[in-house]
N, C-alpha and C positions, 0 to 999 in steps of 0.2 A: 259860209255854211253850204255844203254840197247837198243837193236834193236828189231824190229818186221818185219813181212812180211805182205803185203797187195796186193790185185790186183791193177793194175794201173788204174788210172782214166784219163779222157781226159786232165785235167790240167797238167798231167805229160808228155804229148806228146812232148813238146819242149825239155824237159830235156832228155827223152829217145832218141829223134832224135839226140841230140848232142852226147850222148854216142855211139849210133849206127854208126854215121858218123865220129867218131874220128878214123882216120887211125891208131893211136897208139893201139887201141883196136882190130884192124883187125888181127893182128898177133897172137892173142889168140882165134880167132873165125874163122868160115868159111865165114865170110862176105868179099866180094871183091869189093863192090861198094856201093855208098851212097843210102840211103832210102829217100823217100819224107815224108813230114808231113802227107800226106794222107795215106801212107803205115802204119805209126805208129798208126794213129787214127783207121784204119781198124783193126789192130792187137789188140788194146785195146778193141774195140767193140767185137771182136771175143771171148774174155775171159768172156763176160757176160753170155754166155750159158755154164755153168760149170757142167752140169749133167754128160756128158761123154766126156770131152774135149780130144783132141789129144795133146794139148799143153796148158800150163798155164805159165804165167810170173808173178812173184811176185816182188814187189818193196821192197828192203831192206831199212828200214828207222829208224831213231831215232827222234821221234817227227816230226817236219816239215822238217828235214834234210834228203834228199834222198842220200843214200850211193851207191846204185847200184841195180842190179837185179839178180834174180836167176830163171832159167827156168826149168820146167820139160816138156819134149817133146817126140815125138815118143812113146806116151803111148799106150801100147798094153794090153788091159784089159783081154784078153784070157790068155796071158802068165804072167800077173801081173808084167809087166816090163815097164821101161821108162828110158830115158836118161836125164841127167841134165847138166846145164852149169851155171856158176856163174861169175859175174863181180862186183868187187868193183871199181866203175868208177873213183872216185877221188883219186889221189895219196895220199893225206893227210889222207885218211881213211884206207889205206892198211897197212898190218902187225900189226894190232891192235886187232885181234881176231874176227872181224866182219864176215869174210868169214866162219870161223868154226861154229859160232853160226847160220849163215844163212843156212849152210848145214844141221845142226841139225834140224832146223825148216822146211826145204823143205822135209826132210825125214819124218817128222810128217805129212806134207801135202800129201805126196805120200801114206802113210798108209791110210789116210782118203779116198783116191781115190781107194784103193784096190791094190796099187802097192807095191810089196814086194821086187823087185830087181831093183836097180838103177845102171846105168853105165855112164861114162863120157869119152869123147875123149880128150886127153891132148896132145898138141903139145910138142914134145920132148924138145924144147928149153925153155919151160915154167916150170922151176924148182920149182918156188913158188907154182904153182898149183899142181904139182906132190906131193910135200911135204904136202900140205894141205889135199889132198885126202888120202894119206897114213896115216897121223895123225888121220883122221876121220874113219879109218878102211877099206878103199877101197883097194882091192887087184888088182895088175896088172894081166890082163887076156891075153893081146896080144899086139904085136907091129903091126902097120898098116901103110898104106899110106893114108894120108888125101889129100884133094884138094891141089893144088899148089906143089905136090910132096914133101910135108913136112912129115917127120917121126913123128909118133904119137904113143901114147900108149892108150890102153883102160883099164880103171879101173872099178871095179864092187863091189857092196856091197849088201848083203841081209839085208834089213832093218826091216823085220818083227820081232817083239819082241816075244820071246818065253815065254809061260806062266809058 
């Protein structure tokens, strides 16, 4: 199954809300409480001004099937850097290569924004995510303390393609 990325649309709001409010996903994110549908709709609306966004979320999809989301956030245009996060929301779609492809595609989107360096914060218990980022060429930069006193690592990659 080939995947693509696209900006979310209002009709995606209910699905995104279910992903965001699934406590199973909270242990791999910094989310600690539920969102409202209004929160999600406002987030989707904020992505429509994409000239110099500080955050963008892309829906990972194959045809009409929504697989998850990948975000680029904390975009710093001066330093040409940003952070990324990825979620393959449905268990049935995990461990099939979709996350690797989505990371490749978000790196391409980052370059279009002028972002050369991407980083991600990975909770230390999230072995699958660590393996994914290492496979995609991200290097461990540091260990840190994230919210809830959870040990985490920071990985980073320079994505600018050399001529």
